[in-house]
Kinemage of the C-alpha trace (Angstrom):
@kinemage 1
@onewidth
@group {chain A} dominant
@subgroup {mainchain}
@vectorlist {calphas} color= white
{ca unk a 1} P -39.062 21.276 -94.363
{ca unk a 2} L -38.462 17.692 -95.458
{ca unk a 3} L -35.760 16.783 -97.979
{ca unk a 4} L -34.445 13.642 -99.594
{ca unk a 5} L -32.228 11.915 -97.043
{ca unk a 6} L -29.094 12.055 -99.197
{ca unk a 7} L -29.019 15.876 -98.991
{ca unk a 8} L -27.694 15.711 -95.436
{ca unk a 9} L -26.947 18.900 -93.539
{ca unk a 10} L -23.890 20.312 -95.295
{ca unk a 11} L -24.799 23.652 -96.892
{ca unk a 12} L -23.368 22.902 -100.348
{ca unk a 13} L -25.328 19.647 -100.517
{ca unk a 14} L -28.581 21.187 -99.250
{ca unk a 15} L -28.256 24.062 -101.738
{ca unk a 16} L -27.612 21.635 -104.612
{ca unk a 17} L -30.634 19.539 -103.582
{ca unk a 18} L -32.908 22.557 -103.158
{ca unk a 19} L -31.975 24.442 -106.325
{ca unk a 20} L -30.499 22.114 -108.935
{ca unk a 21} L -30.968 18.369 -108.469
{ca unk a 22} L -34.010 17.124 -110.332
{ca unk a 23} L -34.603 20.370 -112.219
{ca unk a 24} L -35.175 19.501 -115.885
{ca unk a 25} L -32.076 20.490 -117.869
{ca unk a 26} L -32.676 21.097 -121.561
{ca unk a 27} L -29.376 22.730 -122.524
{ca unk a 28} L -27.232 20.324 -124.528
{ca unk a 29} L -23.865 21.512 -123.232
{ca unk a 30} L -25.052 21.615 -119.626
{ca unk a 31} L -26.389 18.061 -119.950
{ca unk a 32} L -22.967 16.978 -121.212
{ca unk a 33} L -21.143 18.734 -118.360
{ca unk a 34} L -23.308 16.974 -115.806
{ca unk a 35} L -22.742 13.597 -117.472
{ca unk a 36} L -18.986 14.181 -117.356
{ca unk a 37} L -19.126 15.152 -113.679
{ca unk a 38} L -21.202 12.074 -112.888
{ca unk a 39} L -18.520 10.013 -114.614
{ca unk a 40} L -15.849 11.612 -112.436
{ca unk a 41} L -17.983 10.827 -109.384
{ca unk a 42} L -17.803 7.069 -110.026
{ca unk a 43} L -16.325 5.469 -106.929
{ca unk a 44} L -16.483 8.709 -104.950
{ca unk a 45} L -19.134 10.691 -103.113
{ca unk a 46} L -21.073 13.355 -105.009
{ca unk a 47} L -20.161 15.985 -102.430
{ca unk a 48} L -16.517 15.542 -103.462
{ca unk a 49} L -17.474 16.553 -107.006
{ca unk a 50} L -19.668 19.423 -105.812
{ca unk a 51} L -16.809 20.869 -103.805
{ca unk a 52} L -14.511 20.650 -106.835
{ca unk a 53} L -17.042 21.624 -109.516
{ca unk a 54} L -15.733 25.158 -110.054
{ca unk a 55} L -12.185 23.781 -110.273
{ca unk a 56} L -13.409 21.315 -112.895
{ca unk a 57} L -15.053 24.119 -114.864
{ca unk a 58} L -11.815 26.092 -114.861
{ca unk a 59} L -9.602 23.107 -115.698
{ca unk a 60} L -11.922 21.958 -118.493
{ca unk a 61} L -12.407 25.388 -120.104
{ca unk a 62} L -16.018 25.749 -119.009
{ca unk a 63} L -16.760 22.255 -120.300
{ca unk a 64} L -16.719 23.473 -123.889
{ca unk a 65} L -16.746 20.235 -125.894
{ca unk a 66} L -15.439 22.012 -129.000
{ca unk a 67} L -12.293 23.018 -127.097
{ca unk a 68} L -11.850 19.730 -125.240
{ca unk a 69} L -12.276 17.585 -128.368
{ca unk a 70} L -8.958 18.920 -129.700
{ca unk a 71} L -6.951 18.102 -126.571
{ca unk a 72} L -4.077 15.648 -126.624
{ca unk a 73} L -1.602 14.081 -124.204
{ca unk a 74} L -0.247 17.492 -123.165
{ca unk a 75} L -3.672 18.440 -121.764
{ca unk a 76} L -4.041 15.059 -120.073
{ca unk a 77} L -0.666 15.608 -118.391
{ca unk a 78} L -1.698 19.124 -117.317
{ca unk a 79} L -4.935 17.836 -115.805
{ca unk a 80} L -3.202 14.960 -114.026
{ca unk a 81} L -1.136 17.579 -112.205
{ca unk a 82} L -4.151 19.701 -111.182
{ca unk a 83} L -4.955 19.114 -107.477
{ca unk a 84} L -8.282 20.941 -107.860
{ca unk a 85} L -9.899 18.082 -109.785
{ca unk a 86} L -10.071 14.294 -109.611
{ca unk a 87} L -6.791 13.209 -111.198
{ca unk a 88} L -7.762 9.976 -112.896
{ca unk a 89} L -6.237 9.343 -116.318
{ca unk a 90} L -9.100 7.154 -117.529
{ca unk a 91} L -11.740 9.710 -116.592
{ca unk a 92} L -9.768 12.589 -118.122
{ca unk a 93} L -9.205 10.681 -121.359
{ca unk a 94} L -12.889 9.687 -121.381
{ca unk a 95} L -13.845 13.368 -121.110
{ca unk a 96} L -11.814 14.200 -124.221
{ca unk a 97} L -13.310 11.221 -126.015
{ca unk a 98} L -16.815 12.161 -124.846
{ca unk a 99} L -16.374 15.690 -126.169
{ca unk a 100} L -15.838 14.216 -129.618
{ca unk a 101} L -18.846 11.899 -129.217
{ca unk a 102} L -20.972 14.836 -127.998
{ca unk a 103} L -20.043 16.862 -131.105
{ca unk a 104} L -21.127 13.997 -133.348
{ca unk a 105} L -24.500 13.709 -131.599
{ca unk a 106} L -24.881 17.469 -131.569
{ca unk a 107} L -24.405 17.534 -135.333
{ca unk a 108} L -27.008 14.771 -135.756
{ca unk a 109} L -29.797 16.761 -134.103
{ca unk a 110} L -28.496 17.610 -130.669
{ca unk a 111} L -27.333 15.779 -127.573
{ca unk a 112} L -30.314 17.263 -125.732
{ca unk a 113} L -32.739 15.855 -128.303
{ca unk a 114} L -30.966 12.491 -128.201
{ca unk a 115} L -31.339 12.314 -124.426
{ca unk a 116} L -34.821 13.719 -123.939
{ca unk a 117} L -36.315 11.338 -126.526
{ca unk a 118} L -35.935 8.533 -123.976
{ca unk a 119} L -38.671 10.138 -121.877
{ca unk a 120} L -40.645 11.640 -124.779
{ca unk a 121} L -39.455 15.103 -123.765
{ca unk a 122} L -41.203 14.975 -120.392
{ca unk a 123} L -39.547 14.022 -117.101
{ca unk a 124} L -40.613 10.709 -115.633
{ca unk a 125} L -42.389 11.244 -112.323
{ca unk a 126} L -41.705 8.658 -109.657
{ca unk a 127} L -43.453 8.445 -106.319
{ca unk a 128} L -40.929 6.806 -104.016
{ca unk a 129} L -41.731 7.022 -100.309
{ca unk a 130} L -38.193 6.514 -99.025
{ca unk a 131} L -34.651 6.827 -100.305
{ca unk a 132} L -34.316 3.055 -99.957
{ca unk a 133} L -37.045 2.667 -102.613
{ca unk a 134} L -35.006 4.525 -105.256
{ca unk a 135} L -33.137 2.070 -107.491
{ca unk a 136} L -29.464 2.540 -108.397
{ca unk a 137} L -30.334 1.895 -112.043
{ca unk a 138} L -33.349 1.030 -114.166
{ca unk a 139} L -33.970 -0.782 -117.455
{ca unk a 140} L -34.120 2.673 -119.058
{ca unk a 141} L -30.715 3.692 -117.699
{ca unk a 142} L -29.319 0.375 -118.959
{ca unk a 143} L -30.643 1.197 -122.441
{ca unk a 144} L -29.403 4.803 -122.368
{ca unk a 145} L -25.978 3.597 -121.213
{ca unk a 146} L -25.840 1.056 -124.022
{ca unk a 147} L -26.834 3.691 -126.598
{ca unk a 148} L -24.321 6.227 -125.278
{ca unk a 149} L -21.561 3.633 -125.495
{ca unk a 150} L -22.679 2.779 -129.030
{ca unk a 151} L -22.346 6.506 -129.818
{ca unk a 152} L -18.768 6.397 -128.513
{ca unk a 153} L -19.149 7.594 -124.913
{ca unk a 154} L -17.145 6.182 -121.998
{ca unk a 155} L -17.669 6.231 -118.205
{ca unk a 156} L -21.418 6.077 -118.674
{ca unk a 157} L -22.551 2.812 -117.114
{ca unk a 158} L -26.189 2.305 -116.091
{ca unk a 159} L -25.681 3.520 -112.499
{ca unk a 160} L -23.838 6.672 -113.615
{ca unk a 161} L -26.504 7.288 -116.241
{ca unk a 162} L -29.326 6.878 -113.742
{ca unk a 163} L -27.722 9.297 -111.276
{ca unk a 164} L -27.261 11.723 -114.168
{ca unk a 165} L -30.898 11.321 -115.281
{ca unk a 166} L -32.005 12.135 -111.730
{ca unk a 167} L -29.692 15.137 -111.481
{ca unk a 168} L -30.829 16.523 -114.853
{ca unk a 169} L -34.501 16.004 -114.150
{ca unk a 170} L -35.158 13.405 -116.828
{ca unk a 171} L -36.606 11.489 -113.904
{ca unk a 172} L -37.984 13.129 -110.760
{ca unk a 173} L -36.719 10.942 -107.938
{ca unk a 174} L -37.267 13.358 -105.069
{ca unk a 175} L -39.142 11.285 -102.511
{ca unk a 176} L -42.811 12.255 -102.315
{ca unk a 177} L -42.500 13.859 -98.876
{ca unk a 178} L -39.615 16.071 -100.062
{ca unk a 179} L -40.578 19.693 -100.643
{ca unk a 180} L -38.862 19.554 -104.052
{ca unk a 181} L -40.879 16.645 -105.460
{ca unk a 182} L -43.895 18.655 -106.515
{ca unk a 183} L -41.811 21.740 -107.326
{ca unk a 184} L -39.685 19.759 -109.810
{ca unk a 185} L -42.761 18.041 -111.235
{ca unk a 186} L -44.221 21.470 -111.977
{ca unk a 187} L -41.091 22.412 -113.970
{ca unk a 188} L -41.685 19.728 -116.605
{ca unk a 189} L -42.297 21.129 -120.078
């Protein structure tokens, strides 16, 4: 069975590739969680985040933006001492900030609606032959990044946003020979 080359051989990575990556995500809170995790991944490998994801969920109260939005320096200090997550002050503070920005967008019609409008509610279907063909960012991810920043989000540059769009299935970037390409395409609403 052929997979995208980045999935490697490690079980946690293969499972993520085969069951989650590229599956269209329509839940607003889940979309936000994945954006936050992609922000934490900046400068690191995704497998590092995958291995710590459950620790992140515990440390960040299940990624409940309504809880996180009220956090202050005491929570930042607590998280900086937590060896189960990535202890980066800027990324932790951005998460608190992004919870507040998420709430504002949620109240204006939904973070999910805000995000899915960029692709008219239907995942973009690419047909890349090799992993080398997949771009690190696109004009669309540049625009989404700009709009997220305008809405108050941090740690959401165009490369982070594009990786997040791939992970959440807004764009199907499984290479065409990957067994998940057509499976994910069939999941589009």
